[in-house]
KELO-487290 format. One line per field, with one value per atom (N, C-alpha, C): residue number from 1; residue in one letter; atom name; x negated, y negated, z negated. Coordinates in pm, whole numbers, plus 50000, padded with zeros to 5 digits. Layout:
<sites>
i: NUM_...
aa: A_...
at: CA_...
px: X_...
py: Y_...
pz: Z_...
</sites>
This chain:
<sites>
i: 1_1_1_2_2_2_3_3_3_4_4_4_5_5_5_6_6_6_7_7_7_8_8_8_9_9_9_10_10_10_11_11_11_12_12_12_13_13_13_14_14_14_15_15_15_16_16_16_17_17_17_18_18_18_19_19_19_20_20_20_21_21_21_22_22_22_23_23_23_24_24_24_25_25_25_26_26_26_27_27_27_28_28_28_29_29_29_30_30_30_31_31_31_32_32_32_33_33_33_34_34_34_35_35_35_36_36_36_37_37_37_38_38_38_39_39_39_40_40_40_41_41_41_42_42_42_43_43_43_44_44_44_45_45_45_46_46_46_47_47_47_48_48_48_49_49_49_50_50_50_51_51_51_52_52_52_53_53_53_54_54_54_55_55_55_56_56_56_57_57_57_58_58_58_59_59_59_60_60_60_61_61_61_62_62_62_63_63_63_64_64_64_65_65_65_66_66_66_67_67_67_68_68_68_69_69_69_70_70_70_71_71_71_72_72_72_73_73_73_74_74_74_75_75_75_76_76_76_77_77_77_78_78_78_79_79_79_80_80_80_81_81_81_82_82_82_83_83_83_84_84_84_85_85_85_86_86_86_87_87_87_88_88_88_89_89_89_90_90_90_91_91_91_92_92_92_93_93_93_94_94_94_95_95_95_96_96_96_97_97_97_98_98_98_99_99_99_100_100_100_101_101_101_102_102_102_103_103_103_104_104_104_105_105_105_106_106_106_107_107_107_108_108_108_109_109_109_110_110_110_111_111_111_112_112_112_113_113_113_114_114_114_115_115_115_116_116_116_117_117_117_118_118_118_119_119_119_120_120_120_121_121_121_122_122_122_123_123_123_124_124_124_125_125_125_126_126_126_127_127_127_128_128_128_129_129_129_130_130_130_131_131_131_132_132_132_133_133_133_134_134_134_135_135_135_136_136_136_137_137_137_138_138_138_139_139_139_140_140_140_141_141_141_142_142_142_143_143_143_144_144_144_145_145_145_146_146_146_147_147_147_148_148_148_149_149_149_150_150_150_151_151_151_152_152_152_153_153_153_154_154_154_155_155_155_156_156_156_157_157_157_158_158_158_159_159_159_160_160_160_161_161_161_162_162_162_163_163_163_164_164_164_165_165_165_166_166_166_167_167_167_168_168_168_169_169_169_170_170_170_171_171_171_172_172_172_173_173_173_174_174_174_175_175_175_176_176_176_177_177_177_178_178_178_179_179_179_180_180_180_181_181_181_182_182_182_183_183_183_184_184_184_185_185_185_186_186_186_187_187_187_188_188_188_189_189_189_190_190_190_191_191_191_192_192_192_193_193_193_194_194_194_195_195_195_196_196_196_197_197_197_198_198_198_199_199_199_200_200_200_201_201_201_202_202_202_203_203_203_204_204_204_205_205_205_206_206_206_207_207_207_208_208_208_209_209_209_210_210_210_211_211_211_212_212_212_213_213_213_214_214_214_215_215_215_216_216_216_217_217_217_218_218_218_219_219_219_220_220_220_221_221_221_222_222_222_223_223_223_224_224_224_225_225_225_226_226_226_227_227_227_228_228_228_229_229_229_230_230_230_231_231_231_232_232_232_233_233_233_234_234_234_235_235_235_236_236_236_237_237_237_238_238_238_239_239_239_240_240_240_241_241_241_242_242_242_243_243_243_244_244_244_245_245_245_246_246_246_247_247_247_248_248_248_249_249_249_250_250_250_251_251_251_252_252_252_253_253_253_254_254_254_255_255_255_256_256_256_257_257_257_258_258_258_259_259_259_260_260_260_261_261_261_262_262_262_263_263_263_264_264_264_265_265_265_266_266_266_267_267_267_268_268_268_269_269_269_270_270_270_271_271_271_272_272_272_273_273_273_274_274_274_275_275_275_276_276_276_277_277_277_278_278_278_279_279_279_280_280_280_281_281_281_282_282_282_283_283_283_284_284_284_285_285_285_286_286_286_287_287_287_288_288_288_289_289_289
aa: M_M_M_A_A_A_T_T_T_P_P_P_V_V_V_R_R_R_V_V_V_A_A_A_L_L_L_L_L_L_C_C_C_L_L_L_C_C_C_T_T_T_A_A_A_A_A_A_A_A_A_G_G_G_A_A_A_F_F_F_G_G_G_N_N_N_V_V_V_L_L_L_V_V_V_R_R_R_L_L_L_M_M_M_S_S_S_A_A_A_E_E_E_L_L_L_D_D_D_A_A_A_L_L_L_Q_Q_Q_T_T_T_A_A_A_F_F_F_L_L_L_R_R_R_N_N_N_L_L_L_F_F_F_G_G_G_F_F_F_V_V_V_S_S_S_A_A_A_A_A_A_M_M_M_L_L_L_M_M_M_P_P_P_F_F_F_L_L_L_R_R_R_A_A_A_P_P_P_G_G_G_Q_Q_Q_S_S_S_V_V_V_L_L_L_A_A_A_G_G_G_A_A_A_F_F_F_A_A_A_V_V_V_S_S_S_W_W_W_R_R_R_M_M_M_W_W_W_L_L_L_A_A_A_A_A_A_A_A_A_L_L_L_N_N_N_L_L_L_I_I_I_S_S_S_M_M_M_L_L_L_C_C_C_F_F_F_F_F_F_S_S_S_A_A_A_V_V_V_A_A_A_M_M_M_M_M_M_A_A_A_L_L_L_G_G_G_D_D_D_L_L_L_T_T_T_A_A_A_I_I_I_S_S_S_F_F_F_A_A_A_S_S_S_P_P_P_I_I_I_W_W_W_W_W_W_T_T_T_I_I_I_G_G_G_G_G_G_A_A_A_L_L_L_L_L_L_F_F_F_R_R_R_E_E_E_T_T_T_V_V_V_T_T_T_R_R_R_S_S_S_R_R_R_W_W_W_I_I_I_A_A_A_T_T_T_V_V_V_G_G_G_G_G_G_I_I_I_V_V_V_G_G_G_V_V_V_L_L_L_V_V_V_M_M_M_L_L_L_R_R_R_P_P_P_G_G_G_I_I_I_G_G_G_V_V_V_V_V_V_S_S_S_P_P_P_P_P_P_A_A_A_L_L_L_L_L_L_V_V_V_L_L_L_L_L_L_G_G_G_T_T_T_V_V_V_A_A_A_Y_Y_Y_A_A_A_L_L_L_S_S_S_S_S_S_L_L_L_T_T_T_V_V_V_K_K_K_A_A_A_A_A_A_S_S_S_R_R_R_H_H_H_Q_Q_Q_P_P_P_A_A_A_L_L_L_V_V_V_I_I_I_V_V_V_L_L_L_Q_Q_Q_L_L_L_S_S_S_M_M_M_M_M_M_M_M_M_T_T_T_A_A_A_V_V_V_S_S_S_L_L_L_V_V_V_P_P_P_A_A_A_L_L_L_G_G_G_V_V_V_W_W_W_R_R_R_W_W_W_P_P_P_S_S_S_L_L_L_E_E_E_V_V_V_W_W_W_I_I_I_Y_Y_Y_G_G_G_A_A_A_M_M_M_V_V_V_G_G_G_T_T_T_F_F_F_A_A_A_T_T_T_V_V_V_G_G_G_W_W_W_T_T_T_T_T_T_L_L_L_T_T_T_R_R_R_A_A_A_L_L_L_A_A_A_V_V_V_A_A_A_D_D_D_A_A_A_S_S_S_S_S_S_I_I_I_A_A_A_P_P_P_Y_Y_Y_D_D_D_F_F_F_A_A_A_R_R_R_L_L_L_P_P_P_F_F_F_T_T_T_I_I_I_I_I_I_P_P_P_A_A_A_F_F_F_L_L_L_M_M_M_F_F_F_G_G_G_E_E_E_A_A_A_P_P_P_D_D_D_S_S_S_F_F_F_A_A_A_L_L_L_L_L_L_G_G_G_S_S_S_A_A_A_I_I_I_I_I_I_F_F_F_A_A_A_A_A_A_A_A_A_L_L_L_Y_Y_Y_A_A_A_S_S_S_R_R_R_Q_Q_Q_E_E_E_M_M_M_R_R_R_T_T_T_V_V_V_R_R_R
at: N_CA_C_N_CA_C_N_CA_C_N_CA_C_N_CA_C_N_CA_C_N_CA_C_N_CA_C_N_CA_C_N_CA_C_N_CA_C_N_CA_C_N_CA_C_N_CA_C_N_CA_C_N_CA_C_N_CA_C_N_CA_C_N_CA_C_N_CA_C_N_CA_C_N_CA_C_N_CA_C_N_CA_C_N_CA_C_N_CA_C_N_CA_C_N_CA_C_N_CA_C_N_CA_C_N_CA_C_N_CA_C_N_CA_C_N_CA_C_N_CA_C_N_CA_C_N_CA_C_N_CA_C_N_CA_C_N_CA_C_N_CA_C_N_CA_C_N_CA_C_N_CA_C_N_CA_C_N_CA_C_N_CA_C_N_CA_C_N_CA_C_N_CA_C_N_CA_C_N_CA_C_N_CA_C_N_CA_C_N_CA_C_N_CA_C_N_CA_C_N_CA_C_N_CA_C_N_CA_C_N_CA_C_N_CA_C_N_CA_C_N_CA_C_N_CA_C_N_CA_C_N_CA_C_N_CA_C_N_CA_C_N_CA_C_N_CA_C_N_CA_C_N_CA_C_N_CA_C_N_CA_C_N_CA_C_N_CA_C_N_CA_C_N_CA_C_N_CA_C_N_CA_C_N_CA_C_N_CA_C_N_CA_C_N_CA_C_N_CA_C_N_CA_C_N_CA_C_N_CA_C_N_CA_C_N_CA_C_N_CA_C_N_CA_C_N_CA_C_N_CA_C_N_CA_C_N_CA_C_N_CA_C_N_CA_C_N_CA_C_N_CA_C_N_CA_C_N_CA_C_N_CA_C_N_CA_C_N_CA_C_N_CA_C_N_CA_C_N_CA_C_N_CA_C_N_CA_C_N_CA_C_N_CA_C_N_CA_C_N_CA_C_N_CA_C_N_CA_C_N_CA_C_N_CA_C_N_CA_C_N_CA_C_N_CA_C_N_CA_C_N_CA_C_N_CA_C_N_CA_C_N_CA_C_N_CA_C_N_CA_C_N_CA_C_N_CA_C_N_CA_C_N_CA_C_N_CA_C_N_CA_C_N_CA_C_N_CA_C_N_CA_C_N_CA_C_N_CA_C_N_CA_C_N_CA_C_N_CA_C_N_CA_C_N_CA_C_N_CA_C_N_CA_C_N_CA_C_N_CA_C_N_CA_C_N_CA_C_N_CA_C_N_CA_C_N_CA_C_N_CA_C_N_CA_C_N_CA_C_N_CA_C_N_CA_C_N_CA_C_N_CA_C_N_CA_C_N_CA_C_N_CA_C_N_CA_C_N_CA_C_N_CA_C_N_CA_C_N_CA_C_N_CA_C_N_CA_C_N_CA_C_N_CA_C_N_CA_C_N_CA_C_N_CA_C_N_CA_C_N_CA_C_N_CA_C_N_CA_C_N_CA_C_N_CA_C_N_CA_C_N_CA_C_N_CA_C_N_CA_C_N_CA_C_N_CA_C_N_CA_C_N_CA_C_N_CA_C_N_CA_C_N_CA_C_N_CA_C_N_CA_C_N_CA_C_N_CA_C_N_CA_C_N_CA_C_N_CA_C_N_CA_C_N_CA_C_N_CA_C_N_CA_C_N_CA_C_N_CA_C_N_CA_C_N_CA_C_N_CA_C_N_CA_C_N_CA_C_N_CA_C_N_CA_C_N_CA_C_N_CA_C_N_CA_C_N_CA_C_N_CA_C_N_CA_C_N_CA_C_N_CA_C_N_CA_C_N_CA_C_N_CA_C_N_CA_C_N_CA_C_N_CA_C_N_CA_C_N_CA_C_N_CA_C_N_CA_C_N_CA_C_N_CA_C_N_CA_C_N_CA_C_N_CA_C_N_CA_C_N_CA_C_N_CA_C_N_CA_C_N_CA_C_N_CA_C_N_CA_C_N_CA_C_N_CA_C_N_CA_C_N_CA_C_N_CA_C_N_CA_C_N_CA_C_N_CA_C_N_CA_C_N_CA_C_N_CA_C_N_CA_C_N_CA_C_N_CA_C_N_CA_C_N_CA_C_N_CA_C_N_CA_C_N_CA_C_N_CA_C_N_CA_C_N_CA_C_N_CA_C_N_CA_C_N_CA_C_N_CA_C_N_CA_C_N_CA_C_N_CA_C_N_CA_C_N_CA_C_N_CA_C_N_CA_C_N_CA_C_N_CA_C_N_CA_C_N_CA_C_N_CA_C_N_CA_C_N_CA_C_N_CA_C_N_CA_C_N_CA_C_N_CA_C_N_CA_C_N_CA_C
px: 08737_08661_08516_08463_08325_08228_08121_08025_07965_07922_07868_07967_08095_08196_08213_08217_08232_08112_07991_07871_07875_07920_07927_08023_08140_08237_08183_08118_08059_07953_07869_07762_07817_07925_07987_08047_08104_08154_08039_07927_07810_07762_07756_07710_07804_07934_08031_08023_08013_08006_07880_07768_07644_07649_07707_07715_07806_07924_08017_07961_07888_07825_07722_07644_07544_07609_07724_07795_07836_07886_07927_07807_07694_07573_07528_07541_07507_07593_07721_07810_07771_07733_07693_07561_07472_07340_07345_07456_07469_07481_07517_07540_07445_07403_07328_07190_07098_06967_06981_06885_06891_06893_06822_06820_06959_07031_07165_07262_07246_07331_07313_07189_07162_07227_07221_07283_07434_07499_07644_07681_07601_07627_07617_07514_07496_07606_07641_07744_07877_07919_08048_08039_07919_07902_07924_07872_07892_08040_08106_08248_08332_08308_08388_08362_08236_08206_08275_08274_08339_08490_08549_08693_08732_08640_08670_08647_08569_08534_08657_08762_08876_08946_08937_09010_08928_08796_08711_08638_08663_08595_08650_08571_08614_08722_08814_08920_08861_08914_08868_08740_08680_08555_08584_08505_08518_08483_08548_08527_08380_08314_08175_08078_08123_08037_07906_07797_07665_07625_07713_07684_07565_07539_07431_07311_07314_07198_07110_07034_06957_06820_06789_06659_06559_06432_06328_06348_06407_06435_06528_06628_06724_06660_06568_06497_06414_06350_06271_06361_06473_06566_06619_06650_06701_06597_06472_06365_06344_06340_06321_06439_06559_06678_06683_06640_06639_06535_06419_06318_06374_06438_06498_06603_06688_06797_06743_06641_06585_06519_06455_06396_06502_06609_06715_06789_06820_06897_06816_06685_06601_06594_06586_06573_06704_06818_06945_06977_06920_06945_06850_06749_06646_06643_06728_06725_06864_06883_07012_07043_07171_07210_07178_07192_07161_07015_06925_06782_06750_06809_06786_06830_06948_07000_06911_06864_06778_06649_06586_06462_06487_06602_06631_06653_06663_06679_06551_06447_06328_06355_06459_06488_06502_06578_06591_06458_06361_06230_06169_06175_06120_06202_06335_06419_06374_06357_06320_06183_06086_05952_05950_06017_06020_06092_06202_06272_06185_06105_06017_05903_05847_05731_05768_05874_05909_06002_06091_06191_06172_06065_06036_06154_06222_06334_06283_06360_06327_06389_06304_06352_06364_06487_06511_06478_06470_06439_06546_06674_06782_06772_06729_06715_06601_06489_06378_06419_06491_06536_06628_06720_06812_06737_06638_06560_06481_06414_06337_06431_06549_06646_06690_06709_06745_06636_06511_06400_06394_06414_06415_06525_06645_06755_06723_06657_06618_06517_06420_06320_06385_06486_06558_06627_06689_06758_06663_06543_06444_06353_06399_06310_06198_06211_06085_06021_06102_06054_06039_05981_05945_05796_05763_05625_05526_05553_05471_05562_05522_05608_05619_05738_05762_05773_05756_05772_05908_06021_06149_06151_06089_06084_06002_05890_05809_05886_05967_06051_06147_06209_06305_06235_06116_06042_06006_05962_05934_06061_06172_06299_06341_06311_06349_06272_06144_06063_06118_06146_06198_06334_06419_06553_06546_06460_06447_06395_06295_06242_06347_06427_06534_06638_06672_06771_06720_06592_06535_06530_06504_06506_06646_06745_06885_06921_06867_06894_06848_06730_06680_06772_06823_06911_07048_07093_07227_07244_07134_07143_07197_07189_07224_07341_07380_07485_07581_07708_07805_07765_07814_07775_07812_07935_07978_07904_07865_07785_07651_07592_07464_07479_07586_07610_07633_07707_07733_07602_07516_07387_07301_07294_07215_07265_07396_07454_07429_07442_07423_07278_07182_07042_07001_07048_07011_07074_07194_07257_07173_07130_07049_06916_06850_06718_06726_06832_06842_06899_06949_07011_06909_06796_06697_06648_06605_06564_06678_06801_06914_06938_06918_06938_06841_06724_06626_06665_06756_06799_06950_07012_07158_07225_07324_07419_07557_07649_07782_07850_07883_07941_08083_08120_08258_08347_08477_08571_08555_08532_08515_08397_08286_08166_08187_08262_08296_08371_08464_08540_08447_08357_08260_08175_08133_08050_08123_08253_08333_08345_08361_08372_08240_08129_07997_07971_08003_07983_08067_08191_08279_08228_08188_08131_08006_07924_07801_07833_07935_07974_08025_08108_08160_08046_07954_07844_07751_07715_07626_07694_07824_07896_07902_07937_07945_07807_07704_07569_07522_07548_07506_07574_07703_07775_07721_07686_07628_07493_07410_07278_07288_07398_07413_07441_07493_07531_07454_07367_07296_07153_07066_06928_06922_06823_06806_06782_06708_06679_06803_06905_07025_07120_07113_07202_07136_07005_06933_06989_07019_07067_07195_07278_07405_07385_07267_07242_07248_07224_07227_07368_07470_07607_07630_07536_07551_07549_07492_07480_07615_07706_07835_07915_07901_07971_07917_07793_07734_07761_07751_07762_07898_08005_08139_08165_08150_08173_08071_07946_07845_07888_07949_07997_08119_08212_08335_08312_08218_08201_08084_07980_07861_07824_07903_07877_07754_07709_07591_07637_07633_07683_07571_07597_07495_07479_07356_07333_07340_07313_07325_07227_07110_07012_07060_07127_07181_07287_07371_07474_07413_07310_07243_07176_07109_07046_07147_07265_07371_07414_07427_07469_07367_07239_07134_07139_07159_07164_07279_07397_07513_07502_07442_07423_07332_07226_07133_07202_07278_07347_07453_07525_07627_07564_07450_07380_07342_07287_07247_07367_07477_07598_07650_07654_07705_07614_07484_07390_07409_07433_07456_07583_07688_07813_07794_07717_07691_07614_07521_07442_07533_07625_07716_07805_07854_07940_07867
py: 20363_20484_20447_20504_20475_20518_20441_20468_20609_20658_20795_20900_20883_20979_20970_20848_20830_20889_20867_20922_21074_21131_21276_21335_21274_21323_21312_21200_21183_21290_21315_21414_21555_21585_21717_21736_21630_21637_21662_21595_21616_21760_21815_21952_22052_22032_22124_22118_21997_21982_22050_22033_22095_22246_22301_22446_22508_22451_22505_22490_22380_22362_22470_22510_22615_22749_22777_22901_22901_22788_22779_22787_22729_22738_22883_22959_23102_23172_23140_23201_23160_23033_22985_23045_23075_23126_23264_23335_23466_23454_23335_23316_23212_23112_23001_22988_22926_22889_22772_22759_22652_22514_22497_22367_22329_22425_22396_22377_22454_22436_22295_22249_22114_22008_22028_21930_21924_22039_22041_21978_22005_21944_21792_21743_21599_21536_21603_21551_21535_21640_21632_21546_21535_21442_21299_21266_21133_21109_21208_21194_21174_21255_21244_21111_21064_20935_20822_20828_20725_20724_20842_20851_20798_20812_20766_20617_20556_20415_20323_20337_20245_20255_20373_20395_20356_20357_20332_20199_20120_19990_19895_19798_19697_19609_19554_19467_19350_19331_19223_19251_19368_19401_19467_19433_19496_19645_19726_19870_19906_19837_19868_19764_19690_19585_19644_19601_19645_19783_19851_19989_20000_19896_19904_19819_19764_19691_19791_19867_19978_19929_19951_19909_20023_19989_20092_20196_20155_20252_20362_20324_20422_20518_20467_20558_20657_20609_20698_20800_20755_20846_20952_20910_21003_21109_21066_21161_21261_21212_21301_21396_21345_21430_21537_21504_21603_21712_21674_21773_21867_21808_21888_21983_21932_22013_22132_22109_22218_22322_22278_22372_22461_22399_22475_22565_22512_22590_22708_22694_22806_22912_22867_22961_23031_22965_23021_23151_23171_23295_23407_23375_23472_23512_23450_23484_23467_23525_23518_23374_23338_23201_23167_23265_23238_23204_23279_23249_23114_23086_22956_22841_22856_22751_22733_22845_22837_22762_22794_22726_22578_22549_22409_22321_22382_22302_22227_22243_22161_22015_21989_21851_21753_21786_21691_21653_21744_21710_21595_21604_21497_21369_21382_21263_21189_21265_21203_21137_21208_21154_21036_21052_20944_20822_20841_20727_20649_20723_20657_20583_20643_20584_20474_20496_20404_20292_20321_20222_20175_20222_20183_20215_20325_20363_20412_20382_20433_20571_20672_20809_20841_20846_20867_21010_21028_21161_21262_21220_21312_21355_21265_21301_21398_21374_21469_21606_21606_21733_21806_21731_21793_21850_21778_21825_21949_21946_22062_22181_22152_22259_22323_22241_22294_22383_22341_22422_22556_22551_22675_22768_22711_22792_22858_22785_22842_22955_22934_23039_23163_23144_23260_23336_23263_23329_23407_23353_23418_23510_23559_23609_23697_23793_23846_23740_23637_23532_23579_23497_23536_23565_23691_23730_23674_23695_23634_23536_23410_23308_23335_23366_23402_23278_23292_23177_23109_23183_23113_23030_23082_23007_22880_22888_22770_22667_22715_22623_22548_22621_22558_22455_22489_22395_22268_22286_22169_22088_22157_22089_22009_22059_21985_21854_21858_21735_21633_21678_21587_21533_21618_21574_21471_21495_21401_21266_21267_21142_21069_21146_21084_21020_21088_21035_20907_20904_20785_20669_20701_20597_20541_20630_20587_20498_20531_20448_20305_20290_20155_20084_20158_20098_20066_20141_20122_19988_19919_19787_19683_19715_19616_19658_19786_19833_19927_19932_20024_20169_20259_20400_20462_20439_20505_20452_20325_20270_20341_20366_20436_20578_20647_20783_20781_20682_20671_20650_20564_20540_20666_20735_20857_20960_20981_21080_21043_20915_20869_20891_20854_20869_21016_21096_21237_21315_21274_21338_21316_21191_21158_21232_21236_21298_21450_21512_21659_21714_21627_21674_21744_21680_21736_21874_21893_22028_22130_22087_22179_22226_22138_22177_22287_22291_22393_22533_22545_22678_22693_22612_22602_22732_22772_22878_22823_22845_22788_22856_22779_22840_22892_22990_23038_22935_22949_22857_22858_22976_22989_22907_22911_22837_22686_22645_22503_22455_22538_22501_22493_22593_22589_22463_22428_22308_22182_22174_22058_22051_22166_22169_22133_22184_22151_22002_21943_21799_21717_21760_21689_21700_21821_21839_21753_21746_21667_21519_21471_21330_21301_21391_21373_21375_21473_21485_21366_21317_21202_21074_21061_20942_20936_21048_21050_21034_21094_21079_20935_20872_20733_20640_20664_20581_20602_20726_20752_20683_20690_20627_20475_20419_20274_20220_20304_20256_20324_20419_20493_20520_20543_20578_20718_20739_20871_20978_20942_21040_21078_20990_21021_21114_21112_21200_21333_21342_21464_21590_21590_21714_21769_21684_21731_21814_21804_21884_22033_22070_22210_22270_22185_22235_22306_22294_22367_22518_22562_22706_22777_22741_22811_22792_22674_22651_22742_22789_22879_23025_23060_23199_23258_23185_23240_23275_23180_23219_23319_23316_23413_23554_23567_23698_23743_23651_23687_23717_23646_23658_23746_23752_23828_23939_23953_24058_24035_23910_23880_23849_23952_23937_23889_23787_23742_23842_23859_23948_23869_23935_23870_23755_23767_23660_23535_23556_23442_23371_23448_23388_23315_23375_23310_23181_23186_23066_22957_22996_22898_22831_22911_22855_22754_22784_22692_22563_22576_22459_22367_22427_22345_22284_22356_22302_22179_22189_22076_21956_21980_21871_21808_21892_21841_21756_21801_21723_21586_21582_21453_21363_21418_21338_21279_21360_21312_21202_21218_21117_20985_20994_20874_20803_20880_20822_20751_20812_20751_20620_20619_20498_20386_20418_20318_20262_20352_20308_20221
pz: 16023_15996_15963_15855_15814_15923_15939_16046_16039_15921_15917_15966_15931_15976_16127_16180_16325_16398_16346_16407_16404_16291_16279_16382_16399_16496_16639_16670_16803_16830_16730_16747_16759_16688_16700_16840_16895_17033_17131_17108_17193_17185_17063_17045_17113_17097_17157_17310_17365_17510_17565_17497_17542_17537_17430_17415_17520_17538_17638_17779_17803_17933_17960_17858_17876_17912_17852_17884_18031_18079_18219_18313_18272_18353_18364_18256_18261_18366_18372_18471_18612_18629_18761_18806_18711_18746_18809_18791_18855_19006_19054_19197_19258_19179_19236_19173_19247_19195_19098_19007_18907_18972_19087_19153_19205_19261_19310_19196_19089_18971_18913_18908_18855_18943_19075_19164_19144_19134_19114_18981_18880_18749_18759_18828_18841_18926_19035_19124_19051_18982_18912_18787_18730_18620_18665_18783_18839_18871_18931_18965_18840_18737_18615_18543_18544_18481_18556_18691_18771_18746_18729_18705_18568_18471_18335_18316_18405_18390_18372_18455_18441_18306_18242_18117_17993_18005_17889_17894_17997_18004_17899_17862_17765_17827_17745_17798_17878_17999_18084_18160_18137_18204_18338_18439_18569_18558_18641_18635_18656_18748_18780_18724_18622_18565_18515_18575_18531_18579_18654_18691_18786_18865_18962_18922_18802_18750_18676_18754_18698_18654_18528_18474_18487_18466_18472_18363_18250_18144_18192_18273_18320_18420_18503_18593_18513_18408_18323_18254_18200_18133_18230_18353_18453_18488_18506_18540_18428_18305_18190_18174_18193_18178_18286_18407_18515_18487_18435_18397_18290_18188_18082_18137_18225_18282_18360_18444_18522_18432_18325_18230_18166_18118_18053_18152_18269_18367_18418_18427_18468_18359_18233_18122_18088_18114_18072_18143_18261_18334_18292_18208_18174_18027_17944_17802_17741_17624_17557_17518_17525_17492_17347_17258_17117_17097_17163_17153_17214_17329_17394_17304_17245_17157_17036_16978_16859_16890_17003_17040_17069_17128_17164_17043_16924_16803_16767_16848_16828_16864_16943_16987_16870_16763_16653_16588_16594_16538_16617_16751_16835_16820_16800_16778_16652_16544_16417_16427_16481_16493_16590_16705_16803_16751_16676_16619_16522_16445_16348_16418_16523_16589_16688_16766_16873_16829_16734_16693_16549_16486_16348_16255_16284_16199_16064_15961_15829_15813_15809_15795_15646_15599_15457_15417_15287_15236_15276_15273_15309_15455_15542_15684_15705_15634_15645_15591_15479_15421_15518_15580_15676_15795_15844_15958_15922_15807_15763_15738_15678_15657_15787_15889_16019_16077_16061_16110_16036_15903_15825_15873_15900_15949_16082_16170_16299_16280_16190_16164_16106_16022_15968_16080_16173_16283_16373_16390_16477_16400_16285_16183_16235_16328_16373_16460_16498_16582_16724_16803_16938_16929_16905_16876_16974_17102_17207_17279_17280_17339_17489_17534_17673_17760_17893_17983_17968_17957_17937_17808_17702_17577_17592_17667_17692_17774_17868_17946_17856_17762_17671_17584_17533_17449_17527_17652_17736_17757_17777_17795_17674_17554_17433_17421_17459_17455_17554_17677_17779_17740_17682_17643_17531_17432_17321_17371_17459_17512_17596_17671_17749_17657_17549_17454_17389_17353_17292_17391_17519_17622_17639_17634_17642_17524_17407_17289_17312_17374_17404_17503_17603_17703_17647_17545_17491_17419_17395_17333_17431_17559_17662_17751_17751_17841_17768_17813_17753_17779_17692_17700_17834_17881_18004_18126_18125_18235_18241_18125_18120_18175_18135_18184_18335_18384_18528_18604_18553_18618_18619_18505_18498_18599_18602_18692_18838_18869_19007_19052_18968_19005_19012_18915_18912_19026_19069_19184_19309_19329_19447_19445_19330_19321_19336_19284_19286_19416_19505_19629_19720_19743_19837_19793_19667_19626_19637_19608_19616_19759_19856_19996_20039_19976_20011_19969_19871_19824_19836_19920_19921_19963_19885_19918_19893_19987_19968_19850_19745_19624_19648_19569_19570_19501_19520_19457_19305_19250_19105_19056_19130_19090_19107_19210_19223_19098_19049_18929_18808_18795_18686_18693_18815_18832_18789_18825_18785_18633_18569_18423_18356_18410_18355_18364_18481_18497_18401_18379_18286_18143_18104_17969_17952_18057_18049_18030_18103_18089_17948_17897_17761_17660_17676_17581_17582_17701_17709_17661_17687_17642_17490_17428_17281_17218_17279_17226_17237_17352_17371_17273_17249_17151_17011_16978_16846_16832_16937_16932_16924_16975_16974_16835_16745_16611_16499_16533_16427_16471_16374_16402_16462_16548_16609_16502_16397_16293_16214_16209_16132_16208_16342_16418_16449_16431_16467_16401_16269_16207_16269_16327_16382_16509_16569_16689_16657_16532_16495_16503_16513_16525_16657_16753_16878_16858_16746_16722_16719_16628_16627_16756_16817_16943_17054_17038_17137_17103_16975_16933_16970_16946_16966_17112_17208_17349_17400_17349_17393_17353_17237_17192_17273_17294_17364_17512_17574_17719_17761_17677_17717_17618_17511_17415_17330_17318_17238_17095_17010_16873_16781_16698_16602_16489_16442_16329_16199_16089_15957_15943_16006_15996_16071_16183_16256_16173_16105_16021_15902_15843_15730_15775_15890_15943_15971_16022_16047_15918_15811_15683_15631_15646_15602_15682_15811_15898_15860_15842_15808_15670_15577_15442_15448_15529_15542_15607_15714_15782_15691_15616_15524_15415_15364_15262_15313_15435_15492_15511_15559_15581_15451_15345_15216_15159_15176_15127_15202_15335_15415_15368_15339_15291_15158_15070_14939_14955_15049_15073_15122_15215_15267_15156_15071_14961_14861
</sites>
């Protein structure tokens, strides 16, 4: 399979996992505080990563090979990812999922800029066009925009910066460790760090919320694993446009479960986003050929 196609599929899996996870977090937020939701997500993320290790390890590799050799980069990535998670989990209970997803599309901008500045990546014209196209699509969706930037919107924007920096830090770590080991380390560290704050607001979850938490953790593990593998073989700026695919993955369940129907501007913005991402993908394929 050609590398651009493999990267596209990995990024689409990441987008779908993130979108479905946000829907489940919305359901959990009706019962739990964001701090406890984050802890359950981290706990089950660690459990699911540990369970997948025996099946996804390289031939002849020990199940826990390198899992406890934690570098300073991983501590930094874990801290940034936890900040991002708390920002998103706090905002998801206060605003529509479609609006949250639209604002979170700022992440690819930081990926592209960070990849160019930190990793000296060559940002091709097609990648810049795809990124700008994605921004235009988001602006179309928000067409009256968020006239006054609300506190939840500011939380999401802060979360996008932290998430992008965490992803770029993971990219640096992926040169030395397998993707699932990185995910296992992140989940392990974030579970430990988020436990104490969660105990301060602890409410014993219902069985339904325990199930949601297990699903959120599994989706998170899948999303981080596919993202890490994509970052290991592709520039951050080349995968950034695919993050916009989270929109349709969010719109459909948001409509079915919460009655949040997209308007014509949301659909038009989606079309612009996908056209930009498709253009970038085709240009990458032509370059490879």
